[in-house]
C-alpha positions as CSV (number, residue, x, y, z in Angstrom):
1,X,4.7,49.4,69.7
2,X,8.0,50.2,67.8
3,X,10.8,52.7,68.0
4,X,12.3,54.6,65.4
5,X,15.4,56.3,65.4
6,X,16.6,59.1,63.7
7,X,20.3,57.7,63.1
8,X,22.7,61.4,62.8
9,X,26.6,61.7,63.1
10,X,27.0,64.5,65.1
11,X,30.0,66.6,65.5
12,X,31.6,66.7,68.8
13,X,29.6,69.5,70.4
14,X,31.7,71.3,73.4
15,X,30.5,72.7,76.2
16,X,27.3,71.8,78.5
17,X,23.9,72.1,76.1
18,X,22.0,75.5,75.2
19,X,18.6,74.1,75.2
20,X,16.1,74.9,77.9
21,X,13.2,71.8,78.7
22,X,10.1,72.4,80.9
23,X,6.8,70.6,80.6
24,X,4.2,71.4,78.5
25,X,0.5,70.6,77.3
26,X,1.2,68.1,75.3
27,X,4.9,67.0,76.1
28,X,8.0,68.4,77.0
29,X,8.8,72.0,75.3
30,X,13.0,72.6,74.9
31,X,14.3,76.0,73.6
32,X,17.4,75.7,71.5
33,X,19.6,74.9,70.1
34,X,19.6,71.3,71.0
35,X,22.9,68.9,70.8
36,X,23.2,65.6,71.0
37,X,26.5,64.4,74.1
38,X,26.9,61.6,73.9
39,X,27.5,59.9,77.0
40,X,31.2,58.5,78.0
41,X,32.5,55.4,77.0
42,X,29.6,55.9,74.1
43,X,29.9,53.0,71.7
44,X,27.1,53.5,69.8
45,X,26.0,56.4,67.2
46,X,23.5,59.2,68.6
47,X,20.4,59.0,68.0
48,X,16.8,60.4,68.6
49,X,14.6,57.9,69.6
50,X,10.3,58.2,68.7
51,X,8.3,55.7,70.9
52,X,4.8,54.4,68.2
53,X,1.8,54.7,70.9
54,X,-0.7,54.3,68.0
55,X,-2.0,57.0,68.8
56,X,-3.6,60.5,65.9
57,X,-0.5,62.4,65.4
58,X,-0.5,65.8,66.9
59,X,-2.5,68.6,64.9
60,X,-0.5,71.0,62.3
61,X,0.6,74.3,63.8
62,X,1.8,77.9,61.7
63,X,5.2,78.2,62.8
64,X,5.8,75.2,63.8
65,X,7.7,72.2,62.2
66,X,6.8,68.0,63.6
67,X,8.1,65.0,63.3
68,X,5.6,62.5,64.7
69,X,5.1,58.6,63.2
70,X,1.7,57.3,61.9
71,X,1.1,54.1,60.9
72,X,4.6,52.6,61.2
73,X,6.1,55.4,59.1
74,X,8.1,59.1,60.4
75,X,5.8,61.6,59.5
76,X,6.9,65.3,59.3
77,X,4.4,68.5,59.3
78,X,6.0,72.0,58.2
79,X,4.7,75.6,59.2
80,X,0.8,73.8,59.6
81,X,0.6,71.8,56.6
82,X,-0.5,68.1,56.6
83,X,1.7,65.6,57.7
84,X,3.8,63.9,55.0
85,X,6.3,61.3,54.8
86,X,10.1,62.5,54.7
87,X,10.6,59.0,52.4
88,X,10.4,60.3,48.4
89,X,9.3,57.7,45.9
90,X,11.4,54.8,45.1
91,X,14.0,56.1,42.1
92,X,13.9,54.3,38.7
93,X,16.3,51.7,38.5
94,X,20.1,51.2,38.6
95,X,21.3,49.7,34.9
96,X,22.4,46.4,36.1
97,X,25.6,45.1,37.2
98,X,28.6,43.9,36.4
99,X,28.4,40.3,37.0
100,X,30.9,39.5,40.2
101,X,33.4,36.0,40.1
102,X,32.6,32.5,40.8
103,X,32.3,32.3,44.2
104,X,33.7,28.4,45.2
105,X,31.7,25.9,44.7
106,X,29.3,24.8,47.4
107,X,29.9,21.5,49.1
108,X,28.0,18.3,47.9
109,X,24.0,18.5,48.7
110,X,23.2,15.0,51.1
111,X,22.0,12.3,47.9
112,X,18.2,12.4,47.3
113,X,15.4,9.7,47.5
114,X,15.8,7.6,45.1
115,X,12.9,8.6,42.2
116,X,9.4,6.4,40.8
117,X,10.5,4.2,37.7
118,X,10.2,6.0,34.1
119,X,7.6,4.6,32.0
120,X,8.5,1.5,29.8
121,X,11.5,3.0,26.4
122,X,10.1,1.3,23.1
123,X,11.1,-1.3,21.4
124,X,14.5,-1.0,20.3
125,X,15.2,-2.7,16.3
126,X,15.2,-6.4,15.7
127,X,19.2,-7.4,16.0
128,X,21.0,-9.3,13.4
129,X,20.3,-12.7,13.1
130,X,22.3,-14.9,15.1
131,X,24.8,-17.6,13.9
132,X,23.0,-21.2,12.2
133,X,23.2,-23.7,15.1
134,X,25.0,-27.2,15.4
135,X,23.2,-29.2,13.6
136,X,20.7,-31.8,15.6
137,X,20.5,-35.5,15.7
138,X,19.0,-37.3,13.6
139,X,15.6,-38.5,15.1
140,X,14.2,-41.7,15.0
141,X,12.7,-43.2,11.8
142,X,8.5,-42.8,11.4
143,X,6.3,-45.8,11.3
144,X,5.0,-45.9,7.5
145,X,2.0,-44.8,6.7
146,X,-0.9,-46.2,5.1
147,X,-1.1,-47.0,1.3
148,X,-2.9,-44.2,-0.7
149,X,-6.5,-45.2,-3.1
150,X,-5.4,-45.9,-6.5
151,X,-4.8,-43.4,-8.8
152,X,-7.3,-43.4,-11.7
153,X,-5.8,-45.5,-15.1
154,X,-3.6,-43.4,-16.9
155,X,-3.6,-43.0,-20.6
156,X,-0.8,-44.3,-23.0
157,X,1.4,-41.2,-24.4
158,X,1.8,-42.2,-28.7
159,X,5.6,-43.9,-29.6
160,X,7.3,-40.9,-30.0
161,X,9.2,-42.8,-33.7
162,X,7.6,-44.6,-36.2
163,X,10.0,-46.3,-39.0
164,X,8.1,-46.2,-42.5
165,X,10.5,-47.3,-44.6
166,X,14.0,-48.9,-44.6
167,X,14.5,-49.4,-48.5
168,X,18.6,-50.6,-50.1
169,X,17.8,-49.5,-53.9
170,X,15.3,-46.5,-52.8
171,X,11.7,-46.1,-54.1
172,X,9.9,-45.7,-57.9
173,X,7.9,-43.0,-57.8
174,X,5.3,-42.9,-60.2
175,X,4.2,-39.6,-61.6
176,X,1.8,-38.3,-59.4
177,X,1.1,-39.1,-55.8
178,X,1.9,-42.8,-54.8
179,X,2.2,-44.9,-51.4
180,X,5.1,-45.7,-49.9
181,X,5.7,-49.3,-49.6
182,X,1.9,-49.4,-51.4
183,X,-0.6,-51.3,-48.5
184,X,2.0,-52.8,-46.8
185,X,4.4,-50.2,-44.9
186,X,1.4,-48.5,-43.4
187,X,0.5,-48.8,-39.5
188,X,-2.0,-48.5,-36.4
189,X,-0.9,-45.4,-34.2
190,X,-2.5,-44.5,-30.9
191,X,-2.2,-40.5,-31.3
192,X,-5.0,-39.5,-28.2
193,X,-2.1,-37.6,-26.1
194,X,-0.2,-36.7,-29.3
195,X,0.1,-33.1,-29.7
196,X,2.7,-32.2,-32.2
197,X,4.5,-34.1,-34.9
198,X,7.4,-34.0,-37.6
199,X,8.4,-36.1,-40.9
200,X,12.0,-36.9,-41.0
201,X,13.1,-38.0,-44.4
202,X,17.2,-39.8,-45.1
203,X,18.4,-38.8,-49.1
204,X,20.7,-40.6,-50.8
205,X,21.6,-39.7,-54.5
206,X,18.0,-40.2,-56.6
207,X,15.7,-37.1,-56.2
208,X,12.2,-35.9,-57.8
209,X,11.5,-33.0,-59.9
210,X,11.0,-29.9,-58.3
211,X,7.7,-28.8,-56.5
212,X,8.1,-33.0,-55.2
213,X,7.4,-33.9,-51.6
214,X,6.9,-36.6,-49.4
215,X,4.5,-36.7,-46.7
216,X,2.1,-38.3,-43.7
217,X,-1.6,-38.7,-43.7
218,X,-4.3,-40.3,-41.4
219,X,-7.7,-42.3,-42.1
220,X,-10.6,-42.3,-39.9
221,X,-12.8,-44.3,-41.3
222,X,-10.2,-45.9,-43.9
223,X,-11.6,-44.3,-46.9
224,X,-10.7,-40.3,-45.9
225,X,-6.6,-39.8,-46.2
226,X,-5.7,-36.3,-44.5
227,X,-2.4,-35.0,-44.3
228,X,-0.8,-35.3,-41.0
229,X,2.7,-34.2,-41.4
230,X,4.4,-31.2,-43.1
231,X,5.2,-31.3,-46.9
232,X,9.2,-32.2,-46.8
233,X,10.5,-31.5,-50.4
234,X,12.8,-34.8,-51.7
235,X,13.8,-32.0,-54.5
236,X,18.1,-32.0,-53.0
237,X,20.2,-35.6,-52.1
238,X,22.8,-37.0,-49.5
239,X,21.0,-35.4,-46.3
240,X,18.4,-35.9,-43.7
241,X,15.6,-33.8,-44.2
242,X,12.5,-32.7,-42.1
243,X,9.1,-30.7,-41.8
244,X,10.0,-29.5,-38.0
245,X,7.7,-30.1,-35.1
246,X,4.1,-29.3,-35.6
247,X,1.0,-29.2,-34.0
248,X,-0.9,-32.0,-34.2
249,X,-4.2,-31.5,-37.0
250,X,-7.5,-30.9,-35.9
251,X,-9.0,-34.7,-35.6
252,X,-5.6,-36.4,-35.7
253,X,-5.8,-37.7,-31.9
254,X,-7.5,-40.9,-32.3
255,X,-6.5,-44.3,-33.3
256,X,-5.8,-43.9,-36.8
257,X,-4.0,-46.3,-39.9
258,X,-0.8,-44.0,-40.9
259,X,1.0,-44.1,-44.2
260,X,3.5,-42.5,-46.1
261,X,3.1,-40.7,-49.3
262,X,5.1,-39.5,-52.2
263,X,4.2,-36.7,-54.8
264,X,5.8,-36.5,-58.3
265,X,5.9,-33.1,-60.0
266,X,7.7,-35.0,-62.9
267,X,6.4,-35.7,-66.1
268,X,7.8,-39.5,-65.5
269,X,8.5,-41.8,-63.4
270,X,11.5,-41.5,-61.5
271,X,14.2,-43.8,-59.2
272,X,14.2,-41.6,-55.8
273,X,17.4,-42.3,-53.8
274,X,14.8,-42.8,-50.6
275,X,16.7,-44.3,-46.9
276,X,15.0,-44.3,-44.2
277,X,11.5,-42.5,-43.1
278,X,10.3,-41.6,-39.4
279,X,7.4,-39.9,-38.1
280,X,7.6,-38.9,-34.3
281,X,5.4,-37.2,-31.6
282,X,5.4,-35.1,-28.8
């Protein structure tokens, strides 16, 4: 059962109530006006209390204004019309009020239980290399290993320098081509591994006509001779002259006899101030 209270401030009314109430059917009928007079010493507001019995509301009656309760809501019927709620629809929300002042901080709450460990984070960057440690002690000397197998037999490289002439009085050069020292200054040279060759000549004051030169030659068969070096001009004296390093000629890599020839482009024999003849190999 529910109790609903109509609370209204009633002015103090002097005198006795003018209302007369008699038993009716249904309920009690009172003739007005009805004044509610609080009792002496009353400490609460004056009120009319309606008790919700959970029954249907009375039927509306013309000329009467009825208050009743249905479904927990106070209803009113005026002049025989249907019952309706005395509470109007909710108005639209008013504007938001200004924010109040911040209240004082509350006391700290109890410490919560420790959460589960989080997932492992990604690996950090590689740190800088630390300082070099001190050198450790020298280890023991290991035992000597077995001797390796002998390697293949090597080939002897050509000696780097061959001297073909050492004349204190020079050389008498006939017109045309002549061999220095005739057949007595030839040399047998193993040139299998030679890759380059040069001819160096030292000359004093005696020189030959323009176009004259000296050159090294080799023979693979003892009969035919082929150029082994470039041509060194013998037309200027008082110095050492060279062909410079040149690649060994094709076919010259062998163990062959070598000689030095001089070509005199003049029209008569002449004394050549020849002092040194060196044939060098790489």
